C-alpha positions as CSV (number, residue, x, y, z in Angstrom):
1,M,126.5,130.4,110.3
2,T,123.5,131.8,108.5
3,E,120.0,130.5,109.0
4,Y,120.1,129.0,105.5
5,N,123.3,127.1,106.1
6,T,122.0,125.9,109.5
7,I,118.9,124.5,108.0
8,H,120.8,123.1,105.0
9,K,123.2,121.3,107.3
10,V,120.5,119.8,109.5
11,T,118.6,118.6,106.4
12,M,121.7,117.0,105.0
13,N,122.6,115.2,108.2
14,A,119.0,114.2,109.3
15,R,117.7,110.7,108.7
16,H,114.1,110.1,107.6
17,E,111.6,110.0,110.5
18,G,110.2,106.7,109.4
19,I,106.9,105.0,110.3
20,F,107.6,101.7,112.0
21,S,109.9,101.0,114.9
22,S,111.0,97.7,113.4
23,A,110.5,95.3,110.5
24,D,108.6,93.1,112.9
25,E,106.1,95.9,113.6
26,A,105.8,96.7,109.9
27,I,104.9,93.2,108.8
28,T,102.5,92.8,111.8
29,F,100.7,95.9,110.6
30,A,100.6,94.9,107.0
31,C,99.5,91.3,107.6
32,N,96.7,92.4,109.9
33,Y,95.6,95.4,108.0
34,S,92.8,93.8,106.2
35,S,90.4,91.1,107.4
36,Q,88.6,90.8,104.0
37,Q,88.1,87.5,102.3
38,Y,90.4,86.7,99.4
39,A,88.9,85.7,96.1
40,L,92.4,84.8,94.8
41,S,95.0,82.6,96.4
42,P,95.8,84.4,99.6
43,M,99.6,84.2,99.0
44,A,99.0,85.6,95.5
45,K,96.6,88.3,96.7
46,I,98.8,89.5,99.5
47,M,101.5,90.5,97.0
48,Q,99.2,92.7,95.0
49,R,99.8,96.4,95.4
50,G,96.9,98.5,96.4
51,A,94.7,95.5,97.4
52,Y,94.0,97.0,100.8
53,G,91.3,99.6,101.7
54,S,92.1,102.9,103.4
55,G,92.1,102.8,107.1
56,R,95.0,103.4,109.5
57,G,96.6,106.7,109.1
58,L,100.4,106.7,109.8
59,V,101.8,110.2,110.4
60,G,99.2,111.5,108.0
61,L,99.9,108.8,105.4
62,D,97.4,106.4,104.1
63,G,97.6,102.9,105.7
64,A,96.8,101.2,102.5
65,G,99.9,102.7,100.9
66,Q,102.1,101.6,103.8
67,A,100.8,98.0,103.8
68,G,101.4,97.9,100.0
69,M,105.0,99.2,100.5
70,V,105.7,96.6,103.1
71,F,104.4,93.8,100.9
72,A,106.4,95.2,98.0
73,E,109.6,94.8,100.1
74,L,108.5,91.3,101.2
75,D,108.2,90.4,97.6
76,R,111.9,91.1,97.2
77,L,112.9,88.5,99.7
78,D,113.5,84.8,99.2
79,Y,110.0,83.4,98.6
80,W,110.2,81.0,101.6
81,Q,111.5,83.7,103.9
82,M,108.4,85.7,102.9
83,V,106.1,82.8,103.5
84,A,107.6,82.2,107.0
85,L,107.2,85.8,107.9
86,V,103.6,86.0,106.7
87,A,102.7,82.8,108.6
88,G,104.2,84.2,111.8
89,K,102.2,87.5,111.6
90,A,99.0,86.6,109.7
91,I,95.7,86.4,111.7
92,R,95.4,82.7,112.4
93,S,91.6,82.4,113.0
94,E,88.4,84.2,112.2
95,R,84.7,83.9,113.1
96,C,82.7,81.1,111.3
97,D,79.0,81.1,111.1
98,C,78.5,78.0,109.0
99,T,76.2,76.5,111.7
100,R,77.6,73.0,111.1
101,A,77.5,70.6,114.0
102,C,81.3,70.5,114.1
103,C,81.7,74.2,114.1
104,R,83.0,76.0,117.2
105,G,82.4,79.4,115.8
106,W,86.0,79.9,114.6
107,K,88.0,78.7,111.6
108,M,91.6,79.0,110.4
109,T,92.1,81.9,107.9
110,E,93.0,80.9,104.4
111,L,96.1,83.0,104.5
112,F,97.5,81.3,107.5
113,R,96.5,77.9,106.3
114,E,98.1,78.4,102.9
115,A,101.3,79.7,104.4
116,V,101.6,76.7,106.8
117,F,100.8,74.2,104.1
118,Q,103.4,75.7,101.7
119,L,106.0,75.6,104.4
120,A,105.1,72.0,105.1
121,D,105.9,71.2,101.5
122,H,109.1,73.3,101.6
123,V,110.6,71.5,104.6
124,A,109.9,68.1,103.0
125,A,112.1,69.2,100.1
126,A,114.7,71.1,102.1
127,L,115.4,68.6,104.8
128,P,117.2,65.3,104.1
129,V,114.7,63.1,106.0
130,V,111.3,64.0,107.3
131,P,108.1,62.0,107.7
132,P,106.4,61.5,104.3
133,V,103.0,62.3,105.8
134,K,102.2,66.0,105.4
135,E,99.8,66.0,108.4
136,F,102.7,65.7,110.8
137,R,104.8,68.5,109.2
138,V,101.7,70.7,109.3
139,A,101.1,70.0,112.9
140,V,104.7,70.9,113.9
141,I,104.6,74.1,112.0
142,M,101.1,75.1,113.3
143,K,102.4,74.5,116.8
144,Y,105.5,76.6,116.2
145,F,103.3,79.5,115.2
146,G,101.1,79.2,118.2
147,E,98.2,76.9,117.3
148,K,96.9,74.6,120.0
149,V,97.9,71.3,118.3
150,N,100.1,68.5,119.7
151,P,102.4,67.1,117.0
152,M,103.1,64.1,119.2
153,D,99.5,63.1,119.2
154,V,99.5,63.3,115.4
155,A,102.7,61.3,115.3
156,E,101.1,58.6,117.5
157,K,98.1,58.4,115.2
158,L,100.4,58.1,112.2
159,E,102.5,55.5,114.1
160,I,105.7,57.5,113.9
161,P,108.0,56.5,116.8
162,D,108.4,59.1,119.6
163,H,112.1,59.5,119.2
164,A,111.8,59.9,115.4
165,A,108.9,62.4,115.8
166,E,110.9,64.5,118.2
167,R,114.0,64.5,116.0
168,H,111.9,65.5,112.9
169,A,110.0,68.1,114.8
170,T,113.2,69.7,116.0
171,A,114.6,69.8,112.4
172,I,111.4,71.3,111.1
173,R,111.3,74.0,113.7
174,K,114.9,74.9,113.1
175,C,114.3,75.2,109.3
176,V,111.3,77.5,109.8
177,R,113.1,79.5,112.5
178,E,116.0,80.1,110.2
179,L,113.7,81.3,107.4
180,K,112.1,83.8,109.7
181,K,115.3,85.0,111.2
182,N,117.0,85.6,107.8
183,G,113.9,87.0,106.3
184,L,113.4,89.5,109.1
185,T,117.0,90.6,108.9
186,A,116.7,91.2,105.2
187,L,113.4,93.0,105.5
188,N,114.7,95.2,108.3
189,E,117.6,96.3,106.0
190,R,115.2,97.0,103.1
191,L,112.7,99.0,105.1
192,D,115.5,101.0,106.7
193,E,117.1,101.7,103.3
194,I,113.8,103.1,101.9
195,G,113.0,105.1,105.0
196,M,110.2,103.3,106.6
197,L,111.9,102.6,109.9
198,L,112.2,105.1,112.7
199,S,115.7,106.3,113.4
200,N,117.2,105.4,116.8
201,V,119.6,108.4,116.5
């Protein structure tokens, strides 16, 4: 076999090298790429192409472009799957220097807050029966994503019976978990298709 044919055969059979090892790694990178404040709605801003400054180089490629490409593929998903994925990977808190008496030096990021609140509205519409008070739904979702909040304390304050609160919390967690699972599967397929995932071969 000639050198040309050998190279041609290898080229035809080779898969792209890719950039990320998984969709999970890709969305983690994209969501944490920029810590800038958002002038627009975070969930709207995050979908804008090229809204990220240059920074991380990935195999010689510009990190801004990679983050934009990941978000472009996120934009192809079911909207609520996208919101669940973003909520799971967005930076949850940032420094706060407001000097107010109640300030502990940290505050929830607008992106995480908006994602959680949107999901709280979604589960209210998607599930047959959930507590009408949004505060409880938000507490359950925040806890699911790692925030130090006790939904049962919120339920007690709202006078929601323990057994009902537990049942509703389980249903809410299941709904969000399914959104994440299905969204991650779809995103993984998309990123693999366009050549952004590393080949295991």
